C-alpha positions in Angstrom: -11.5 -8.6 -14.0 -10.9 -8.3 -10.3 -8.1 -5.9 -9.3 -5.1 -7.3 -7.5 -4.0 -5.7 -4.3 -0.8 -6.2 -2.2 -0.8 -5.1 1.4 2.6 -4.6 3.1 2.8 -4.1 6.9 4.9 -5.7 9.6 1.8 -6.0 11.8 0.1 -9.3 11.0 -3.2 -8.3 12.5 -3.4 -5.3 10.1 -2.5 -7.6 7.2 -5.2 -10.1 8.0 -7.8 -7.4 8.7 -7.2 -5.6 5.4 -7.0 -8.8 3.5 -10.5 -9.8 4.7 -11.9 -6.3 3.8 -10.7 -6.5 0.2 -11.5 -10.2 -0.2 -15.1 -9.5 0.9 -15.3 -6.9 -1.9 -14.0 -9.3 -4.6 -10.4 -8.2 -4.9 -7.5 -10.6 -5.3 -5.3 -10.0 -2.3 -1.8 -11.0 -1.2 0.1 -9.8 1.8 3.8 -9.3 2.8 5.1 -8.6 6.3 8.4 -7.3 5.0 9.5 -5.0 2.3 11.8 -7.6 0.8 9.0 -10.1 0.6 6.8 -7.5 -1.1 9.6 -6.9 -3.7 9.8 -10.6 -4.4 6.0 -10.8 -5.0 6.0 -7.7 -7.2 8.8 -9.2 -9.3 6.7 -12.4 -9.8 3.3 -10.9 -10.5 1.5 -7.6 -11.3 -0.5 -5.7 -8.6 -2.8 -2.8 -9.5 -2.7 -1.3 -6.0 -0.1 -1.7 -3.3 -1.0 -0.5 0.2 2.3 0.2 2.1 2.8 1.0 5.8 5.3 3.9 6.2 7.2 2.5 9.2 8.6 -1.0 8.8 11.8 -2.4 10.3 13.6 -3.8 7.2 12.6 -1.4 4.5 10.4 1.7 5.1 7.5 2.6 2.9 9.4 5.3 1.0 12.2 2.9 0.1 9.7 0.3 -0.9 7.8 2.8 -3.1 11.0 3.8 -4.9 11.7 0.1 -5.6 8.2 -0.5 -6.8 8.4 2.3 -9.3 11.6 0.7 -10.7 10.2 -2.8 -11.1 6.4 -2.2 -11.6 5.8 1.5 -12.6 2.2 0.9 -13.5 1.3 -0.2 -9.9 -0.2 2.4 -7.7 1.4 2.6 -4.2 -0.8 4.0 -1.4 0.6 5.0 2.0 -0.9 4.3 5.4 0.6 4.9 8.8 0.0 4.8 12.5 2.7 7.4 13.1 1.1 10.8 13.6 3.8 13.3 14.3 5.2 16.6 13.0 7.6 14.8 10.7 4.8 13.0 8.9 4.1 15.7 6.4 7.7 15.5 5.2 7.5 11.7 4.9 4.3 12.0 2.9 5.9 14.5 0.5 8.9 12.1 0.2 6.6 9.2 -0.5 4.8 11.2 -3.2 8.1 12.2 -4.7 8.9 8.5 -4.9 5.8 8.0 -7.0 3.3 6.9 -4.3 -0.2 8.2 -3.6 -1.3 9.6 -0.2 -4.9 9.2 0.7 -4.4 10.1 4.3 -5.0 6.6 5.7 -4.0 6.5 9.4 -4.3 3.6 11.8 -6.6 2.5 13.1 -7.9 1.8 9.5 -11.6 1.8 8.9 -13.3 -0.4 6.2 -15.0 2.5 4.4 -11.9 4.7 4.2 -9.8 1.8 2.9 -12.3 0.8 0.3 -12.8 4.4 -0.8 -9.1 4.9 -1.2 -8.9 1.8 -3.4 -11.8 2.9 -5.5 -10.4 6.4 -5.9 -7.0 5.1 -6.9 -8.6 2.7 -9.5 -10.6 5.5 -11.0 -7.9 8.2 -11.0 -5.4 5.8 -12.6 -7.7 4.1 -15.0 -6.9 0.7 -13.6 
């Protein structure tokens, strides 16, 4: 059975690019440009992996990760970000404390690193 992935980012070009990468590998993929849209999708269906951008305008990745753990604790949340600054390490720790996984995915995202993160998360979590 193909794994279901949700990608959450306010950048539509990132959403479409990642969607194509995962579709080409046989995953079932949905996207959300806002945290609130992601929450609605997660409430209506199960996702094995949820790739979440850290910085979004309506709900940041940490808040979204906390919400996911409440409504779908078996889903694995994976952080990615384009924000490389000194505060990032603290945000990563906060994301992990909220139940997410950090595979050090930084924009620009490359096909191999995204696919490797997905495979690693599937293996590590027996999905």
